[in-house]
C-alpha positions as CSV (number, residue, x, y, z in Angstrom):
1,M,96.3,90.4,125.2
2,T,100.1,91.2,124.4
3,E,100.0,92.1,120.7
4,R,101.4,89.2,118.4
5,K,102.9,89.5,115.0
6,Y,103.3,86.5,112.4
7,R,105.0,86.7,109.3
8,G,104.3,90.3,109.0
9,R,100.6,90.0,110.1
10,V,99.7,91.7,113.6
11,I,97.3,89.4,115.3
12,T,94.8,91.6,117.3
13,A,92.6,90.2,120.5
14,E,89.6,90.6,117.6
15,D,91.5,88.3,115.3
16,I,91.6,85.9,118.4
17,L,87.6,86.1,119.0
18,D,87.4,85.6,115.0
19,I,89.6,82.4,115.2
20,R,87.7,81.0,118.4
21,E,84.1,81.3,116.7
22,L,85.2,79.9,113.5
23,I,86.6,76.6,115.6
24,A,83.3,76.7,117.4
25,A,81.3,77.0,114.4
26,H,83.2,74.1,112.6
27,P,83.3,71.6,115.2
28,R,84.3,68.4,112.8
29,A,86.9,70.6,110.9
30,S,90.8,69.2,110.9
31,R,93.3,71.8,111.3
32,R,93.9,72.0,107.9
33,Q,90.3,72.9,107.0
34,L,90.3,75.5,109.7
35,S,93.6,77.1,108.3
36,E,92.0,76.8,104.7
37,R,89.1,78.7,106.2
38,L,90.5,81.2,108.0
39,C,92.9,82.1,104.8
40,E,89.6,82.3,102.7
41,A,88.3,85.0,105.4
42,W,91.3,86.7,105.9
43,Q,92.4,87.0,101.9
44,W,95.7,85.4,103.0
45,R,97.1,84.5,99.7
46,Q,100.6,83.9,98.3
47,A,101.9,86.0,95.3
48,N,100.8,83.4,93.0
49,G,97.2,83.4,94.4
50,A,97.4,80.1,96.3
51,L,96.1,80.1,100.0
52,R,99.1,80.5,102.7
53,D,97.8,77.4,104.3
54,M,101.1,76.4,105.8
55,V,101.7,79.6,107.3
56,C,98.2,79.9,108.5
57,R,98.4,76.6,110.2
58,G,101.7,77.8,112.0
59,L,100.1,80.6,113.5
60,L,97.2,78.7,114.9
61,L,99.6,76.0,116.4
62,M,101.4,79.1,117.8
63,L,97.8,80.6,119.5
64,D,97.1,77.0,120.5
65,R,100.4,76.4,122.7
66,A,100.1,80.1,123.9
67,G,96.6,79.0,125.1
68,Q,94.9,81.6,123.2
69,I,92.7,79.1,121.1
70,E,92.1,75.1,121.5
71,L,92.8,73.3,118.4
72,P,91.1,70.2,117.5
73,S,93.2,67.1,118.4
74,V,95.5,65.8,115.2
75,K,93.4,63.6,112.9
76,F,96.1,62.3,110.6
77,V,99.8,62.3,110.5
78,P,100.8,62.6,106.8
79,H,104.0,61.1,105.4
80,N,106.9,63.1,105.3
81,P,109.0,62.7,102.5
82,F,112.0,64.8,103.6
83,V,112.3,62.3,106.4
84,R,114.6,59.0,105.4
85,R,114.5,60.5,101.6
86,T,116.3,57.9,99.1
87,R,119.4,59.5,98.2
88,P,119.6,59.5,94.2
89,E,120.8,56.6,92.6
90,P,123.9,56.7,90.9
91,M,123.7,56.9,87.1
92,L,126.4,55.6,84.4
93,V,127.8,58.6,82.2
94,D,130.8,58.7,80.1
95,T,133.7,60.2,82.3
96,T,136.2,60.6,79.4
97,P,138.2,63.5,80.4
98,I,137.1,66.5,78.0
99,L,140.3,68.7,78.0
100,S,139.6,71.1,75.0
101,P,139.6,75.0,74.6
102,L,136.3,76.4,75.3
103,A,136.4,77.3,71.5
104,D,136.1,73.7,70.5
105,L,133.5,72.7,73.2
106,R,130.9,74.8,71.6
107,P,127.9,74.6,71.2
108,V,127.5,74.7,75.3
109,E,123.9,74.3,75.7
110,I,121.9,75.0,79.1
111,E,118.5,72.9,79.6
112,Q,115.8,73.2,82.6
113,V,115.3,69.8,83.8
114,R,113.1,70.2,86.6
115,R,110.1,67.9,86.2
116,T,111.6,66.5,83.2
117,D,113.4,62.9,82.2
118,H,116.6,64.6,82.8
119,E,115.9,65.4,86.7
120,R,116.9,61.9,88.0
121,L,120.7,62.6,86.2
122,F,121.1,66.0,87.6
123,N,120.1,64.3,91.3
124,S,122.8,61.6,90.5
125,L,125.4,64.0,89.4
126,M,125.1,66.5,92.3
127,E,125.0,63.3,94.7
128,Q,127.9,61.7,93.5
129,Y,130.1,64.7,92.5
130,H,129.3,67.6,94.8
131,Y,131.3,68.4,98.2
132,L,127.8,69.0,99.4
133,A,126.1,66.2,97.9
134,Y,122.3,66.6,96.8
135,E,119.8,68.3,98.7
136,Q,116.0,68.7,98.1
137,P,115.1,72.1,97.4
138,V,112.2,73.3,99.3
139,G,110.0,76.5,97.8
140,E,110.5,77.6,94.3
141,H,113.4,76.3,92.6
142,L,115.2,75.1,89.3
143,K,117.6,72.6,88.3
144,F,119.9,73.5,85.0
145,L,122.0,70.6,83.1
146,V,124.7,72.0,80.9
147,W,125.5,69.7,77.7
148,A,128.2,69.7,75.4
149,Q,129.2,67.1,72.5
150,G,126.1,65.3,73.9
151,R,127.3,64.7,77.2
152,P,126.5,66.4,80.5
153,I,129.3,68.9,81.7
154,A,128.1,70.9,84.5
155,C,124.7,71.3,87.2
156,L,123.4,74.4,88.6
157,A,120.9,74.6,91.2
158,W,118.7,77.6,92.1
159,S,116.3,78.0,95.0
160,S,114.3,81.1,96.4
161,A,116.5,83.5,98.4
162,P,116.9,83.7,102.3
163,R,114.6,86.2,103.6
164,H,117.5,88.1,105.6
165,L,120.7,88.6,104.3
166,G,122.3,92.1,105.7
167,S,124.7,92.8,103.1
168,R,122.5,91.8,100.2
169,D,119.9,94.3,101.9
170,R,121.9,97.0,102.2
171,Y,123.0,96.4,98.8
172,I,119.3,96.6,97.3
173,G,118.6,99.3,99.6
174,W,115.0,98.1,100.1
175,S,112.8,98.6,102.9
176,A,111.6,95.8,105.4
177,E,107.9,96.0,103.8
178,A,109.4,95.9,100.3
179,R,111.6,93.0,101.0
180,R,108.6,91.0,102.4
181,R,106.8,91.8,99.2
182,N,109.7,91.1,96.9
183,I,111.8,88.6,98.2
184,R,110.3,86.6,95.5
185,F,112.0,88.0,92.5
186,L,115.5,86.8,94.0
187,A,117.0,83.7,93.1
188,Y,119.7,82.0,95.0
189,N,122.3,79.9,93.4
190,T,122.6,76.9,95.7
191,R,124.7,74.4,93.9
192,Y,127.2,74.9,91.1
193,L,128.9,71.7,89.9
194,I,131.5,71.6,86.7
195,L,131.7,67.7,86.4
196,P,135.6,66.6,87.6
197,W,136.4,64.9,84.5
198,V,136.1,68.5,82.6
199,R,139.2,70.6,82.4
200,V,138.3,73.8,79.9
201,P,139.6,77.1,80.8
202,H,137.2,79.7,81.5
203,L,134.1,77.5,81.1
204,A,132.6,78.1,84.4
205,S,132.1,81.7,84.1
206,H,131.1,81.5,80.4
207,I,128.1,79.0,81.9
208,L,127.5,81.5,84.4
209,G,127.2,84.3,81.8
210,R,124.9,82.3,79.8
211,M,123.1,81.3,82.8
212,T,122.1,84.3,84.4
213,S,120.8,85.7,80.7
214,Q,117.9,83.2,80.5
215,L,117.3,82.3,84.5
216,S,114.7,85.3,84.7
217,S,112.3,83.6,81.7
218,E,113.1,80.2,82.9
219,W,111.7,81.1,86.2
220,E,109.2,83.0,84.6
221,R,108.0,80.1,82.7
222,M,107.8,77.7,86.0
223,Y,106.3,80.3,88.3
224,G,104.7,82.7,86.6
225,H,107.0,85.9,87.4
226,P,110.4,87.0,86.6
227,V,113.5,87.1,89.0
228,Y,115.8,90.6,89.2
229,F,118.7,89.6,91.3
230,A,120.7,86.6,91.7
231,E,122.8,85.7,94.8
232,T,125.0,82.8,96.3
233,F,127.4,82.2,99.1
234,I,131.4,81.6,98.7
235,D,133.2,79.3,101.2
236,P,136.7,81.3,101.4
237,T,137.9,78.5,103.1
238,R,137.6,76.4,99.8
239,F,137.1,78.5,96.6
240,R,138.0,82.0,95.6
241,G,134.9,82.5,93.6
242,T,137.1,83.4,90.4
243,C,134.4,82.1,88.0
244,Y,131.8,84.3,89.9
245,R,133.8,87.2,89.6
246,A,135.0,86.9,86.2
247,A,131.2,86.5,85.4
248,N,130.8,90.1,86.9
249,W,129.4,89.1,90.2
250,K,129.6,91.5,92.9
251,F,131.1,90.9,96.4
252,L,128.5,92.2,98.9
253,G,130.0,91.5,102.4
254,L,130.2,88.1,104.5
255,T,127.7,86.4,106.3
256,T,127.4,86.4,110.1
257,G,128.0,83.0,110.7
258,R,124.5,82.3,112.4
259,G,121.7,80.6,111.4
260,K,118.2,82.0,110.7
261,N,116.8,80.5,113.8
262,D,119.9,81.6,116.4
263,H,119.1,83.4,119.3
264,T,122.9,83.2,120.8
265,Y,124.0,85.8,118.3
266,K,127.5,84.2,118.1
267,P,128.9,82.6,114.9
268,N,128.1,78.7,115.2
269,R,129.1,78.2,111.3
270,P,131.4,79.0,108.5
271,I,131.4,82.8,107.3
272,K,130.8,83.2,104.1
273,E,131.5,85.7,101.5
274,V,128.2,87.2,99.7
275,L,128.2,87.8,95.8
276,G,125.2,89.1,93.9
277,L,124.4,90.2,90.1
278,P,121.7,92.3,89.3
279,L,119.9,90.5,86.1
280,T,118.2,94.1,84.9
281,P,119.6,97.8,85.2
282,R,116.2,98.6,86.8
283,F,116.7,96.0,90.0
284,R,116.6,98.3,92.7
285,E,113.7,100.3,91.1
286,L,111.8,97.2,91.0
287,L,112.7,95.8,94.5
288,R,112.0,98.8,96.2
289,Q,108.3,98.7,95.0
């Protein structure tokens, strides 16, 4: 058998035999039950201790399609909440222009709103006022509302970082193995919105500075681990990234313009600037472990 590799794990001929024996020993088990049993047998777990069930199911499906194993037929097709997802509903907010200097606007408060009563407001504002609209995150993610004078003035969304990003990986200087182990310690700023009626000089960079000083502790509160590095993409045809640069984010390089599943090696989407910000002076030491 040609050696196969899946998500960093080498699949041997002995592994294939073990999976066949597992399927034979549990003829009434569903695909989900088989993947859970295999995760237990291999001790295949996420960093937080949860079984890598979905990754394992992908492996089993790959082996089934390759004719290496024979999975039981699909017994149940669950509702997929990401298909035809209802868009966030508009919510009424005060749109009176805010034109004061930053000193007059303070205090500015940043609230993590995922799994709180204010999450619907965050989703609605992103849907109505961000040029990319609202996008439901997957994996680890946080949502922040920024308040001043009792009114929302900005929104920031953070998610798990992309697994492969050449300019960032070269900047950190980690090995492929270290990247696989430690990618969870990076946070990706997927959305940043200053509401359009808010015109306050230096507000955007002020919020970024405040935000990144508390991002790691908020991440640890939600997921049980800190983050050591933040990154984002800037479309230079639309933005200059001035507020990020003013908040000490560093230009790391450019994207390739290809998606993660691309096999053509040709750009098929806008090339973007990659900006990054270490959240601790020891970020390289911690991420290279």
